[in-house]
Predicted model as a PDB file, atoms N, CA, C, CB and O in Angstrom, pLDDT in the B-factor column:
MODEL        1                                                                  
ATOM      1  N   PHE A   1       2.621   6.180  13.165  1.00 96.00           N  
ATOM      2  CA  PHE A   1       2.606   4.921  12.572  1.00 96.00           C  
ATOM      3  C   PHE A   1       3.533   4.754  11.415  1.00 96.00           C  
ATOM      4  CB  PHE A   1       1.305   4.626  12.178  1.00 96.00           C  
ATOM      5  O   PHE A   1       3.494   3.775  10.669  1.00 96.00           O  
ATOM      6  N   LYS A   2       4.383   5.766  11.294  1.00 97.00           N  
ATOM      7  CA  LYS A   2       5.348   5.697  10.059  1.00 97.00           C  
ATOM      8  C   LYS A   2       6.250   4.380  10.195  1.00 97.00           C  
ATOM      9  CB  LYS A   2       6.362   7.096   9.988  1.00 97.00           C  
ATOM     10  O   LYS A   2       6.756   4.048  11.267  1.00 97.00           O  
ATOM     11  N   ASP A   3       6.382   3.749   9.146  1.00 97.00           N  
ATOM     12  CA  ASP A   3       7.228   2.551   8.992  1.00 97.00           C  
ATOM     13  C   ASP A   3       6.807   1.411   9.975  1.00 97.00           C  
ATOM     14  CB  ASP A   3       8.724   2.934   9.230  1.00 97.00           C  
ATOM     15  O   ASP A   3       7.590   0.487  10.193  1.00 97.00           O  
ATOM     16  N   LYS A   4       5.716   1.459  10.505  1.00 98.00           N  
ATOM     17  CA  LYS A   4       5.135   0.353  11.407  1.00 98.00           C  
ATOM     18  C   LYS A   4       4.266  -0.524  10.635  1.00 98.00           C  
ATOM     19  CB  LYS A   4       4.316   0.918  12.599  1.00 98.00           C  
ATOM     20  O   LYS A   4       3.677  -0.075   9.651  1.00 98.00           O  
ATOM     21  N   THR A   5       4.126  -1.822  11.022  1.00 98.00           N  
ATOM     22  CA  THR A   5       3.222  -2.753  10.429  1.00 98.00           C  
ATOM     23  C   THR A   5       2.010  -2.865  11.294  1.00 98.00           C  
ATOM     24  CB  THR A   5       3.872  -4.096  10.222  1.00 98.00           C  
ATOM     25  O   THR A   5       2.148  -3.184  12.475  1.00 98.00           O  
ATOM     26  N   VAL A   6       0.884  -2.634  10.809  1.00 98.00           N  
ATOM     27  CA  VAL A   6      -0.340  -2.655  11.589  1.00 98.00           C  
ATOM     28  C   VAL A   6      -1.278  -3.647  11.011  1.00 98.00           C  
ATOM     29  CB  VAL A   6      -0.986  -1.293  11.649  1.00 98.00           C  
ATOM     30  O   VAL A   6      -1.411  -3.715   9.789  1.00 98.00           O  
ATOM     31  N   VAL A   7      -1.971  -4.461  11.858  1.00 98.00           N  
ATOM     32  CA  VAL A   7      -3.030  -5.404  11.424  1.00 98.00           C  
ATOM     33  C   VAL A   7      -4.298  -4.826  11.978  1.00 98.00           C  
ATOM     34  CB  VAL A   7      -2.789  -6.914  11.930  1.00 98.00           C  
ATOM     35  O   VAL A   7      -4.393  -4.639  13.191  1.00 98.00           O  
ATOM     36  N   GLU A   8      -5.328  -4.518  11.115  1.00 97.00           N  
ATOM     37  CA  GLU A   8      -6.585  -4.068  11.655  1.00 97.00           C  
ATOM     38  C   GLU A   8      -7.631  -5.081  11.428  1.00 97.00           C  
ATOM     39  CB  GLU A   8      -6.993  -2.771  11.067  1.00 97.00           C  
ATOM     40  O   GLU A   8      -7.898  -5.391  10.267  1.00 97.00           O  
ATOM     41  N   PHE A   9      -8.283  -5.658  12.465  1.00 97.00           N  
ATOM     42  CA  PHE A   9      -9.355  -6.629  12.340  1.00 97.00           C  
ATOM     43  C   PHE A   9     -10.693  -5.661  12.315  1.00 97.00           C  
ATOM     44  CB  PHE A   9      -9.325  -7.785  13.644  1.00 97.00           C  
ATOM     45  O   PHE A   9     -10.938  -4.797  13.157  1.00 97.00           O  
ATOM     46  N   GLY A  10     -11.404  -5.949  11.312  1.00 96.00           N  
ATOM     47  CA  GLY A  10     -12.697  -5.107  11.128  1.00 96.00           C  
ATOM     48  C   GLY A  10     -12.274  -3.844  10.345  1.00 96.00           C  
ATOM     49  O   GLY A  10     -12.598  -2.744  10.791  1.00 96.00           O  
ATOM     50  N   SER A  11     -11.609  -3.940   9.270  1.00 97.00           N  
ATOM     51  CA  SER A  11     -11.046  -2.860   8.480  1.00 97.00           C  
ATOM     52  C   SER A  11     -11.953  -2.180   7.539  1.00 97.00           C  
ATOM     53  CB  SER A  11      -9.957  -3.341   7.744  1.00 97.00           C  
ATOM     54  O   SER A  11     -11.673  -1.062   7.106  1.00 97.00           O  
ATOM     55  N   ALA A  12     -13.077  -2.834   7.190  1.00 97.00           N  
ATOM     56  CA  ALA A  12     -14.012  -2.291   6.147  1.00 97.00           C  
ATOM     57  C   ALA A  12     -14.797  -1.136   6.752  1.00 97.00           C  
ATOM     58  CB  ALA A  12     -15.014  -3.415   5.608  1.00 97.00           C  
ATOM     59  O   ALA A  12     -15.113  -1.208   7.940  1.00 97.00           O  
ATOM     60  N   PRO A  13     -15.136  -0.073   6.022  1.00 97.00           N  
ATOM     61  CA  PRO A  13     -14.794   0.186   4.663  1.00 97.00           C  
ATOM     62  C   PRO A  13     -13.435   0.802   4.468  1.00 97.00           C  
ATOM     63  CB  PRO A  13     -15.792   1.038   4.080  1.00 97.00           C  
ATOM     64  O   PRO A  13     -13.035   0.938   3.312  1.00 97.00           O  
ATOM     65  N   GLY A  14     -12.672   1.194   5.492  1.00 97.00           N  
ATOM     66  CA  GLY A  14     -11.439   1.617   5.350  1.00 97.00           C  
ATOM     67  C   GLY A  14     -11.001   2.981   6.029  1.00 97.00           C  
ATOM     68  O   GLY A  14      -9.856   3.403   5.864  1.00 97.00           O  
ATOM     69  N   GLY A  15     -11.896   3.637   6.767  1.00 96.00           N  
ATOM     70  CA  GLY A  15     -11.602   4.864   7.370  1.00 96.00           C  
ATOM     71  C   GLY A  15     -10.263   4.916   8.173  1.00 96.00           C  
ATOM     72  O   GLY A  15      -9.424   5.793   7.964  1.00 96.00           O  
ATOM     73  N   ALA A  16     -10.124   4.028   9.011  1.00 97.00           N  
ATOM     74  CA  ALA A  16      -8.866   3.963   9.847  1.00 97.00           C  
ATOM     75  C   ALA A  16      -7.640   3.538   9.040  1.00 97.00           C  
ATOM     76  CB  ALA A  16      -9.052   2.965  11.023  1.00 97.00           C  
ATOM     77  O   ALA A  16      -6.519   4.013   9.223  1.00 97.00           O  
ATOM     78  N   VAL A  17      -7.946   2.591   8.119  1.00 98.00           N  
ATOM     79  CA  VAL A  17      -6.862   2.193   7.123  1.00 98.00           C  
ATOM     80  C   VAL A  17      -6.363   3.388   6.280  1.00 98.00           C  
ATOM     81  CB  VAL A  17      -7.405   1.078   6.142  1.00 98.00           C  
ATOM     82  O   VAL A  17      -5.154   3.462   6.059  1.00 98.00           O  
ATOM     83  N   HIS A  18      -7.159   4.283   5.817  1.00 98.00           N  
ATOM     84  CA  HIS A  18      -6.782   5.399   5.145  1.00 98.00           C  
ATOM     85  C   HIS A  18      -5.886   6.311   5.962  1.00 98.00           C  
ATOM     86  CB  HIS A  18      -7.940   6.070   4.705  1.00 98.00           C  
ATOM     87  O   HIS A  18      -4.855   6.778   5.479  1.00 98.00           O  
ATOM     88  N   TYR A  19      -6.263   6.549   7.138  1.00 98.00           N  
ATOM     89  CA  TYR A  19      -5.355   7.327   8.118  1.00 98.00           C  
ATOM     90  C   TYR A  19      -4.046   6.619   8.234  1.00 98.00           C  
ATOM     91  CB  TYR A  19      -6.004   7.465   9.581  1.00 98.00           C  
ATOM     92  O   TYR A  19      -3.005   7.253   8.058  1.00 98.00           O  
ATOM     93  N   LEU A  20      -4.031   5.350   8.518  1.00 98.00           N  
ATOM     94  CA  LEU A  20      -2.754   4.595   8.807  1.00 98.00           C  
ATOM     95  C   LEU A  20      -1.892   4.717   7.640  1.00 98.00           C  
ATOM     96  CB  LEU A  20      -2.989   3.085   9.132  1.00 98.00           C  
ATOM     97  O   LEU A  20      -0.705   4.996   7.811  1.00 98.00           O  
ATOM     98  N   LEU A  21      -2.394   4.525   6.391  1.00 98.00           N  
ATOM     99  CA  LEU A  21      -1.530   4.482   5.186  1.00 98.00           C  
ATOM    100  C   LEU A  21      -0.999   5.868   4.950  1.00 98.00           C  
ATOM    101  CB  LEU A  21      -2.305   3.962   3.917  1.00 98.00           C  
ATOM    102  O   LEU A  21       0.161   6.015   4.566  1.00 98.00           O  
ATOM    103  N   SER A  22      -1.810   6.911   5.166  1.00 98.00           N  
ATOM    104  CA  SER A  22      -1.385   8.289   4.984  1.00 98.00           C  
ATOM    105  C   SER A  22      -0.313   8.723   5.933  1.00 98.00           C  
ATOM    106  CB  SER A  22      -2.530   9.186   5.121  1.00 98.00           C  
ATOM    107  O   SER A  22       0.474   9.639   5.696  1.00 98.00           O  
ATOM    108  N   ASP A  23      -0.337   7.988   7.044  1.00 98.00           N  
ATOM    109  CA  ASP A  23       0.738   8.301   8.099  1.00 98.00           C  
ATOM    110  C   ASP A  23       1.909   7.422   7.848  1.00 98.00           C  
ATOM    111  CB  ASP A  23       0.221   8.077   9.597  1.00 98.00           C  
ATOM    112  O   ASP A  23       2.806   7.462   8.690  1.00 98.00           O  
ATOM    113  N   GLY A  24       2.050   6.598   6.778  1.00 98.00           N  
ATOM    114  CA  GLY A  24       3.152   5.920   6.380  1.00 98.00           C  
ATOM    115  C   GLY A  24       3.281   4.470   6.981  1.00 98.00           C  
ATOM    116  O   GLY A  24       4.393   3.945   7.044  1.00 98.00           O  
ATOM    117  N   ALA A  25       2.178   3.833   7.414  1.00 98.00           N  
ATOM    118  CA  ALA A  25       2.221   2.448   7.877  1.00 98.00           C  
ATOM    119  C   ALA A  25       1.990   1.496   6.717  1.00 98.00           C  
ATOM    120  CB  ALA A  25       1.177   2.209   8.978  1.00 98.00           C  
ATOM    121  O   ALA A  25       1.495   1.831   5.641  1.00 98.00           O  
ATOM    122  N   LYS A  26       2.411   0.241   7.052  1.00 98.00           N  
ATOM    123  CA  LYS A  26       2.080  -0.841   6.215  1.00 98.00           C  
ATOM    124  C   LYS A  26       0.898  -1.519   6.786  1.00 98.00           C  
ATOM    125  CB  LYS A  26       3.222  -1.776   6.046  1.00 98.00           C  
ATOM    126  O   LYS A  26       1.032  -1.870   7.959  1.00 98.00           O  
ATOM    127  N   VAL A  27      -0.215  -1.776   6.222  1.00 98.00           N  
ATOM    128  CA  VAL A  27      -1.422  -2.253   6.766  1.00 98.00           C  
ATOM    129  C   VAL A  27      -1.946  -3.522   6.193  1.00 98.00           C  
ATOM    130  CB  VAL A  27      -2.387  -1.269   6.639  1.00 98.00           C  
ATOM    131  O   VAL A  27      -2.044  -3.675   4.976  1.00 98.00           O  
ATOM    132  N   ILE A  28      -2.308  -4.501   7.122  1.00 98.00           N  
ATOM    133  CA  ILE A  28      -3.074  -5.699   6.639  1.00 98.00           C  
ATOM    134  C   ILE A  28      -4.436  -5.597   7.332  1.00 98.00           C  
ATOM    135  CB  ILE A  28      -2.318  -7.127   6.986  1.00 98.00           C  
ATOM    136  O   ILE A  28      -4.542  -5.615   8.559  1.00 98.00           O  
ATOM    137  N   GLY A  29      -5.502  -5.487   6.469  1.00 98.00           N  
ATOM    138  CA  GLY A  29      -6.831  -5.386   6.965  1.00 98.00           C  
ATOM    139  C   GLY A  29      -7.516  -6.728   6.777  1.00 98.00           C  
ATOM    140  O   GLY A  29      -7.401  -7.416   5.762  1.00 98.00           O  
ATOM    141  N   VAL A  30      -8.251  -7.043   7.864  1.00 98.00           N  
ATOM    142  CA  VAL A  30      -8.894  -8.328   7.898  1.00 98.00           C  
ATOM    143  C   VAL A  30     -10.376  -7.982   8.058  1.00 98.00           C  
ATOM    144  CB  VAL A  30      -8.332  -9.275   9.069  1.00 98.00           C  
ATOM    145  O   VAL A  30     -10.755  -7.430   9.090  1.00 98.00           O  
ATOM    146  N   ASP A  31     -11.232  -8.291   7.064  1.00 97.00           N  
ATOM    147  CA  ASP A  31     -12.696  -8.045   7.036  1.00 97.00           C  
ATOM    148  C   ASP A  31     -13.239  -8.658   5.825  1.00 97.00           C  
ATOM    149  CB  ASP A  31     -13.051  -6.549   7.075  1.00 97.00           C  
ATOM    150  O   ASP A  31     -12.709  -8.517   4.723  1.00 97.00           O  
ATOM    151  N   PRO A  32     -14.386  -9.396   6.053  1.00 97.00           N  
ATOM    152  CA  PRO A  32     -15.058  -9.910   4.854  1.00 97.00           C  
ATOM    153  C   PRO A  32     -15.817  -8.873   4.126  1.00 97.00           C  
ATOM    154  CB  PRO A  32     -15.973 -11.007   5.201  1.00 97.00           C  
ATOM    155  O   PRO A  32     -16.211  -9.094   2.981  1.00 97.00           O  
ATOM    156  N   GLY A  33     -16.060  -7.670   4.772  1.00 96.00           N  
ATOM    157  CA  GLY A  33     -16.784  -6.624   4.040  1.00 96.00           C  
ATOM    158  C   GLY A  33     -16.030  -5.907   2.957  1.00 96.00           C  
ATOM    159  O   GLY A  33     -14.821  -6.092   2.816  1.00 96.00           O  
ATOM    160  N   ALA A  34     -16.685  -5.131   2.224  1.00 97.00           N  
ATOM    161  CA  ALA A  34     -16.086  -4.409   1.047  1.00 97.00           C  
ATOM    162  C   ALA A  34     -15.266  -3.249   1.525  1.00 97.00           C  
ATOM    163  CB  ALA A  34     -17.185  -3.896   0.060  1.00 97.00           C  
ATOM    164  O   ALA A  34     -15.694  -2.439   2.347  1.00 97.00           O  
ATOM    165  N   MET A  35     -14.023  -3.193   0.961  1.00 97.00           N  
ATOM    166  CA  MET A  35     -13.075  -2.141   1.291  1.00 97.00           C  
ATOM    167  C   MET A  35     -13.126  -1.026   0.154  1.00 97.00           C  
ATOM    168  CB  MET A  35     -11.597  -2.764   1.447  1.00 97.00           C  
ATOM    169  O   MET A  35     -13.392  -1.299  -1.017  1.00 97.00           O  
ATOM    170  N   ASP A  36     -12.889   0.051   0.539  1.00 97.00           N  
ATOM    171  CA  ASP A  36     -12.714   1.157  -0.467  1.00 97.00           C  
ATOM    172  C   ASP A  36     -11.808   0.818  -1.576  1.00 97.00           C  
ATOM    173  CB  ASP A  36     -12.190   2.385   0.179  1.00 97.00           C  
ATOM    174  O   ASP A  36     -10.691   0.395  -1.278  1.00 97.00           O  
ATOM    175  N   THR A  37     -12.149   0.952  -2.880  1.00 97.00           N  
ATOM    176  CA  THR A  37     -11.316   0.562  -4.008  1.00 97.00           C  
ATOM    177  C   THR A  37      -9.922   1.255  -3.998  1.00 97.00           C  
ATOM    178  CB  THR A  37     -12.049   0.887  -5.308  1.00 97.00           C  
ATOM    179  O   THR A  37      -8.903   0.635  -4.300  1.00 97.00           O  
ATOM    180  N   GLU A  38      -9.919   2.468  -3.664  1.00 97.00           N  
ATOM    181  CA  GLU A  38      -8.675   3.207  -3.687  1.00 97.00           C  
ATOM    182  C   GLU A  38      -7.671   2.571  -2.611  1.00 97.00           C  
ATOM    183  CB  GLU A  38      -8.965   4.766  -3.387  1.00 97.00           C  
ATOM    184  O   GLU A  38      -6.475   2.495  -2.891  1.00 97.00           O  
ATOM    185  N   ILE A  39      -8.107   2.164  -1.516  1.00 98.00           N  
ATOM    186  CA  ILE A  39      -7.315   1.482  -0.514  1.00 98.00           C  
ATOM    187  C   ILE A  39      -6.776   0.237  -1.038  1.00 98.00           C  
ATOM    188  CB  ILE A  39      -8.092   1.213   0.698  1.00 98.00           C  
ATOM    189  O   ILE A  39      -5.583  -0.029  -0.895  1.00 98.00           O  
ATOM    190  N   LEU A  40      -7.623  -0.580  -1.666  1.00 98.00           N  
ATOM    191  CA  LEU A  40      -7.242  -1.867  -2.092  1.00 98.00           C  
ATOM    192  C   LEU A  40      -6.001  -1.718  -3.103  1.00 98.00           C  
ATOM    193  CB  LEU A  40      -8.491  -2.595  -2.750  1.00 98.00           C  
ATOM    194  O   LEU A  40      -5.166  -2.616  -3.208  1.00 98.00           O  
ATOM    195  N   LYS A  41      -5.942  -0.591  -3.797  1.00 98.00           N  
ATOM    196  CA  LYS A  41      -4.831  -0.412  -4.794  1.00 98.00           C  
ATOM    197  C   LYS A  41      -3.533   0.130  -4.150  1.00 98.00           C  
ATOM    198  CB  LYS A  41      -5.284   0.569  -5.924  1.00 98.00           C  
ATOM    199  O   LYS A  41      -2.492   0.172  -4.805  1.00 98.00           O  
ATOM    200  N   HIS A  42      -3.598   0.543  -2.863  1.00 98.00           N  
ATOM    201  CA  HIS A  42      -2.408   1.050  -2.225  1.00 98.00           C  
ATOM    202  C   HIS A  42      -1.299  -0.036  -2.053  1.00 98.00           C  
ATOM    203  CB  HIS A  42      -2.787   1.632  -0.875  1.00 98.00           C  
ATOM    204  O   HIS A  42      -1.541  -1.156  -1.605  1.00 98.00           O  
ATOM    205  N   LYS A  43       0.009   0.415  -2.469  1.00 98.00           N  
ATOM    206  CA  LYS A  43       1.027  -0.532  -2.373  1.00 98.00           C  
ATOM    207  C   LYS A  43       1.391  -1.016  -1.007  1.00 98.00           C  
ATOM    208  CB  LYS A  43       2.136  -0.017  -2.971  1.00 98.00           C  
ATOM    209  O   LYS A  43       2.018  -2.069  -0.891  1.00 98.00           O  
ATOM    210  N   ASN A  44       1.028  -0.300   0.053  1.00 98.00           N  
ATOM    211  CA  ASN A  44       1.273  -0.670   1.416  1.00 98.00           C  
ATOM    212  C   ASN A  44       0.093  -1.343   2.169  1.00 98.00           C  
ATOM    213  CB  ASN A  44       1.677   0.527   2.132  1.00 98.00           C  
ATOM    214  O   ASN A  44       0.088  -1.475   3.393  1.00 98.00           O  
ATOM    215  N   TYR A  45      -0.990  -1.794   1.278  1.00 98.00           N  
ATOM    216  CA  TYR A  45      -2.078  -2.501   1.943  1.00 98.00           C  
ATOM    217  C   TYR A  45      -2.332  -3.854   1.400  1.00 98.00           C  
ATOM    218  CB  TYR A  45      -3.306  -1.728   1.862  1.00 98.00           C  
ATOM    219  O   TYR A  45      -2.337  -4.092   0.192  1.00 98.00           O  
ATOM    220  N   LYS A  46      -2.535  -4.704   2.293  1.00 98.00           N  
ATOM    221  CA  LYS A  46      -2.911  -6.090   1.989  1.00 98.00           C  
ATOM    222  C   LYS A  46      -4.335  -6.448   2.670  1.00 98.00           C  
ATOM    223  CB  LYS A  46      -1.741  -7.086   2.519  1.00 98.00           C  
ATOM    224  O   LYS A  46      -4.532  -6.238   3.867  1.00 98.00           O  
ATOM    225  N   HIS A  47      -5.204  -6.944   1.908  1.00 98.00           N  
ATOM    226  CA  HIS A  47      -6.579  -7.258   2.401  1.00 98.00           C  
ATOM    227  C   HIS A  47      -6.748  -8.718   2.458  1.00 98.00           C  
ATOM    228  CB  HIS A  47      -7.677  -6.644   1.511  1.00 98.00           C  
ATOM    229  O   HIS A  47      -6.475  -9.436   1.496  1.00 98.00           O  
ATOM    230  N   LEU A  48      -7.250  -9.217   3.713  1.00 98.00           N  
ATOM    231  CA  LEU A  48      -7.664 -10.610   3.865  1.00 98.00           C  
ATOM    232  C   LEU A  48      -9.181 -10.492   4.064  1.00 98.00           C  
ATOM    233  CB  LEU A  48      -6.907 -11.380   5.102  1.00 98.00           C  
ATOM    234  O   LEU A  48      -9.660 -10.065   5.115  1.00 98.00           O  
ATOM    235  N   SER A  49      -9.897 -10.877   3.045  1.00 97.00           N  
ATOM    236  CA  SER A  49     -11.345 -10.808   2.891  1.00 97.00           C  
ATOM    237  C   SER A  49     -11.888 -12.087   3.568  1.00 97.00           C  
ATOM    238  CB  SER A  49     -11.786 -10.696   1.337  1.00 97.00           C  
ATOM    239  O   SER A  49     -12.323 -13.014   2.885  1.00 97.00           O  
ATOM    240  N   LEU A  50     -11.858 -12.125   4.867  1.00 96.00           N  
ATOM    241  CA  LEU A  50     -12.303 -13.316   5.624  1.00 96.00           C  
ATOM    242  C   LEU A  50     -12.535 -12.990   7.057  1.00 96.00           C  
ATOM    243  CB  LEU A  50     -11.291 -14.437   5.526  1.00 96.00           C  
ATOM    244  O   LEU A  50     -11.901 -12.067   7.568  1.00 96.00           O  
ATOM    245  N   PRO A  51     -13.373 -13.660   7.724  1.00 95.00           N  
ATOM    246  CA  PRO A  51     -13.618 -13.479   9.112  1.00 95.00           C  
ATOM    247  C   PRO A  51     -12.385 -13.850   9.984  1.00 95.00           C  
ATOM    248  CB  PRO A  51     -14.816 -14.297   9.507  1.00 95.00           C  
ATOM    249  O   PRO A  51     -11.618 -14.762   9.676  1.00 95.00           O  
ATOM    250  N   ILE A  52     -12.243 -13.049  11.139  1.00 94.00           N  
ATOM    251  CA  ILE A  52     -11.073 -13.245  11.960  1.00 94.00           C  
ATOM    252  C   ILE A  52     -10.887 -14.698  12.335  1.00 94.00           C  
ATOM    253  CB  ILE A  52     -11.163 -12.404  13.194  1.00 94.00           C  
ATOM    254  O   ILE A  52      -9.735 -15.130  12.369  1.00 94.00           O  
ATOM    255  N   GLU A  53     -11.881 -15.481  12.613  1.00 95.00           N  
ATOM    256  CA  GLU A  53     -11.781 -16.868  13.040  1.00 95.00           C  
ATOM    257  C   GLU A  53     -11.178 -17.783  11.923  1.00 95.00           C  
ATOM    258  CB  GLU A  53     -13.180 -17.377  13.454  1.00 95.00           C  
ATOM    259  O   GLU A  53     -10.765 -18.907  12.211  1.00 95.00           O  
ATOM    260  N   LYS A  54     -11.134 -17.335  10.749  1.00 97.00           N  
ATOM    261  CA  LYS A  54     -10.572 -18.071   9.530  1.00 97.00           C  
ATOM    262  C   LYS A  54      -9.120 -17.722   9.401  1.00 97.00           C  
ATOM    263  CB  LYS A  54     -11.341 -17.688   8.170  1.00 97.00           C  
ATOM    264  O   LYS A  54      -8.442 -18.372   8.604  1.00 97.00           O  
ATOM    265  N   CYS A  55      -8.557 -16.728  10.128  1.00 96.00           N  
ATOM    266  CA  CYS A  55      -7.160 -16.310   9.930  1.00 96.00           C  
ATOM    267  C   CYS A  55      -6.217 -17.349  10.604  1.00 96.00           C  
ATOM    268  CB  CYS A  55      -6.922 -14.852  10.530  1.00 96.00           C  
ATOM    269  O   CYS A  55      -6.550 -17.991  11.600  1.00 96.00           O  
ATOM    270  N   THR A  56      -5.067 -17.459  10.010  1.00 96.00           N  
ATOM    271  CA  THR A  56      -4.068 -18.290  10.471  1.00 96.00           C  
ATOM    272  C   THR A  56      -2.729 -17.471  10.672  1.00 96.00           C  
ATOM    273  CB  THR A  56      -3.907 -19.447   9.499  1.00 96.00           C  
ATOM    274  O   THR A  56      -2.547 -16.510   9.925  1.00 96.00           O  
ATOM    275  N   ARG A  57      -1.855 -17.758  11.550  1.00 95.00           N  
ATOM    276  CA  ARG A  57      -0.738 -17.082  11.834  1.00 95.00           C  
ATOM    277  C   ARG A  57       0.239 -16.840  10.616  1.00 95.00           C  
ATOM    278  CB  ARG A  57      -0.112 -17.784  12.881  1.00 95.00           C  
ATOM    279  O   ARG A  57       0.963 -15.849  10.527  1.00 95.00           O  
ATOM    280  N   ASP A  58       0.173 -17.870   9.682  1.00 96.00           N  
ATOM    281  CA  ASP A  58       1.145 -17.760   8.571  1.00 96.00           C  
ATOM    282  C   ASP A  58       0.525 -16.703   7.522  1.00 96.00           C  
ATOM    283  CB  ASP A  58       1.415 -19.265   7.869  1.00 96.00           C  
ATOM    284  O   ASP A  58       1.212 -16.486   6.523  1.00 96.00           O  
ATOM    285  N   GLN A  59      -0.471 -16.152   7.623  1.00 97.00           N  
ATOM    286  CA  GLN A  59      -1.019 -15.138   6.806  1.00 97.00           C  
ATOM    287  C   GLN A  59      -0.493 -13.696   7.160  1.00 97.00           C  
ATOM    288  CB  GLN A  59      -2.510 -15.205   6.920  1.00 97.00           C  
ATOM    289  O   GLN A  59      -0.758 -12.736   6.436  1.00 97.00           O  
ATOM    290  N   PHE A  60       0.240 -13.589   8.271  1.00 97.00           N  
ATOM    291  CA  PHE A  60       0.743 -12.322   8.731  1.00 97.00           C  
ATOM    292  C   PHE A  60       2.243 -12.376   8.901  1.00 97.00           C  
ATOM    293  CB  PHE A  60       0.077 -11.924  10.023  1.00 97.00           C  
ATOM    294  O   PHE A  60       2.805 -13.429   9.200  1.00 97.00           O  
ATOM    295  N   PRO A  61       2.953 -11.135   8.695  1.00 95.00           N  
ATOM    296  CA  PRO A  61       4.399 -11.150   8.849  1.00 95.00           C  
ATOM    297  C   PRO A  61       4.782 -11.549  10.289  1.00 95.00           C  
ATOM    298  CB  PRO A  61       4.990  -9.762   8.490  1.00 95.00           C  
ATOM    299  O   PRO A  61       3.963 -11.459  11.203  1.00 95.00           O  
ATOM    300  N   GLU A  62       5.952 -11.961  10.462  1.00 95.00           N  
ATOM    301  CA  GLU A  62       6.500 -12.305  11.710  1.00 95.00           C  
ATOM    302  C   GLU A  62       6.445 -11.111  12.683  1.00 95.00           C  
ATOM    303  CB  GLU A  62       7.905 -12.795  11.522  1.00 95.00           C  
ATOM    304  O   GLU A  62       6.001 -11.270  13.820  1.00 95.00           O  
ATOM    305  N   ASN A  63       6.849 -10.031  12.287  1.00 97.00           N  
ATOM    306  CA  ASN A  63       6.855  -8.833  13.175  1.00 97.00           C  
ATOM    307  C   ASN A  63       5.659  -7.876  12.885  1.00 97.00           C  
ATOM    308  CB  ASN A  63       8.203  -8.053  12.997  1.00 97.00           C  
ATOM    309  O   ASN A  63       5.574  -7.381  11.761  1.00 97.00           O  
ATOM    310  N   ILE A  64       4.739  -7.593  13.832  1.00 98.00           N  
ATOM    311  CA  ILE A  64       3.704  -6.797  13.806  1.00 98.00           C  
ATOM    312  C   ILE A  64       3.886  -5.791  14.919  1.00 98.00           C  
ATOM    313  CB  ILE A  64       2.487  -7.558  13.879  1.00 98.00           C  
ATOM    314  O   ILE A  64       4.184  -6.162  16.054  1.00 98.00           O  
ATOM    315  N   ASP A  65       3.710  -4.531  14.606  1.00 98.00           N  
ATOM    316  CA  ASP A  65       3.948  -3.421  15.597  1.00 98.00           C  
ATOM    317  C   ASP A  65       2.683  -3.113  16.339  1.00 98.00           C  
ATOM    318  CB  ASP A  65       4.463  -2.124  14.897  1.00 98.00           C  
ATOM    319  O   ASP A  65       2.735  -2.838  17.538  1.00 98.00           O  
ATOM    320  N   TRP A  66       1.487  -3.149  15.647  1.00 98.00           N  
ATOM    321  CA  TRP A  66       0.243  -2.803  16.244  1.00 98.00           C  
ATOM    322  C   TRP A  66      -0.736  -3.715  15.746  1.00 98.00           C  
ATOM    323  CB  TRP A  66      -0.151  -1.411  15.994  1.00 98.00           C  
ATOM    324  O   TRP A  66      -0.662  -4.186  14.612  1.00 98.00           O  
ATOM    325  N   VAL A  67      -1.777  -4.019  16.665  1.00 97.00           N  
ATOM    326  CA  VAL A  67      -3.015  -4.722  16.246  1.00 97.00           C  
ATOM    327  C   VAL A  67      -4.167  -3.824  16.631  1.00 97.00           C  
ATOM    328  CB  VAL A  67      -3.155  -6.165  16.920  1.00 97.00           C  
ATOM    329  O   VAL A  67      -4.216  -3.363  17.771  1.00 97.00           O  
ATOM    330  N   LEU A  68      -5.058  -3.567  15.770  1.00 97.00           N  
ATOM    331  CA  LEU A  68      -6.242  -2.706  16.015  1.00 97.00           C  
ATOM    332  C   LEU A  68      -7.514  -3.489  15.770  1.00 97.00           C  
ATOM    333  CB  LEU A  68      -6.216  -1.443  15.109  1.00 97.00           C  
ATOM    334  O   LEU A  68      -7.539  -4.320  14.862  1.00 97.00           O  
ATOM    335  N   SER A  69      -8.475  -3.286  16.463  1.00 95.00           N  
ATOM    336  CA  SER A  69      -9.689  -4.048  16.312  1.00 95.00           C  
ATOM    337  C   SER A  69     -10.995  -3.216  16.427  1.00 95.00           C  
ATOM    338  CB  SER A  69      -9.694  -5.128  17.333  1.00 95.00           C  
ATOM    339  O   SER A  69     -11.247  -2.497  17.395  1.00 95.00           O  
ATOM    340  N   ASP A  70     -11.812  -3.383  15.334  1.00 91.00           N  
ATOM    341  CA  ASP A  70     -13.076  -2.664  15.249  1.00 91.00           C  
ATOM    342  C   ASP A  70     -14.180  -3.626  14.719  1.00 91.00           C  
ATOM    343  CB  ASP A  70     -12.928  -1.400  14.318  1.00 91.00           C  
ATOM    344  O   ASP A  70     -14.814  -3.470  13.675  1.00 91.00           O  
ATOM    345  N   ILE A  71     -14.306  -4.668  15.631  1.00 87.00           N  
ATOM    346  CA  ILE A  71     -15.204  -5.829  15.068  1.00 87.00           C  
ATOM    347  C   ILE A  71     -16.575  -5.602  15.783  1.00 87.00           C  
ATOM    348  CB  ILE A  71     -14.564  -7.434  15.407  1.00 87.00           C  
ATOM    349  O   ILE A  71     -16.652  -5.236  16.956  1.00 87.00           O  
ATOM    350  N   ASN A  72     -17.620  -5.843  15.003  1.00 78.00           N  
ATOM    351  CA  ASN A  72     -19.001  -5.778  15.593  1.00 78.00           C  
ATOM    352  C   ASN A  72     -19.554  -7.102  15.449  1.00 78.00           C  
ATOM    353  CB  ASN A  72     -19.937  -4.720  14.919  1.00 78.00           C  
ATOM    354  O   ASN A  72     -20.691  -7.344  15.852  1.00 78.00           O  
TER     355      ASN A  72                                                      
ENDMDL                                                                          
END                                                                             
């Protein structure tokens, strides 16, 4: 995932995000749940604290390499 932009729907609490960031990805996490505080501080992480149905296209970069989903 090095140098890739990843959107993860259902990102809380952050296990997968932690892996992605450690592998060099830029990650946008979407989840109204609480994220790990260390992940929230990471320079390559952006958190959208809202349900997926409230997301709009303009909240994301034009180019996304991967979309991951872990929604319950």
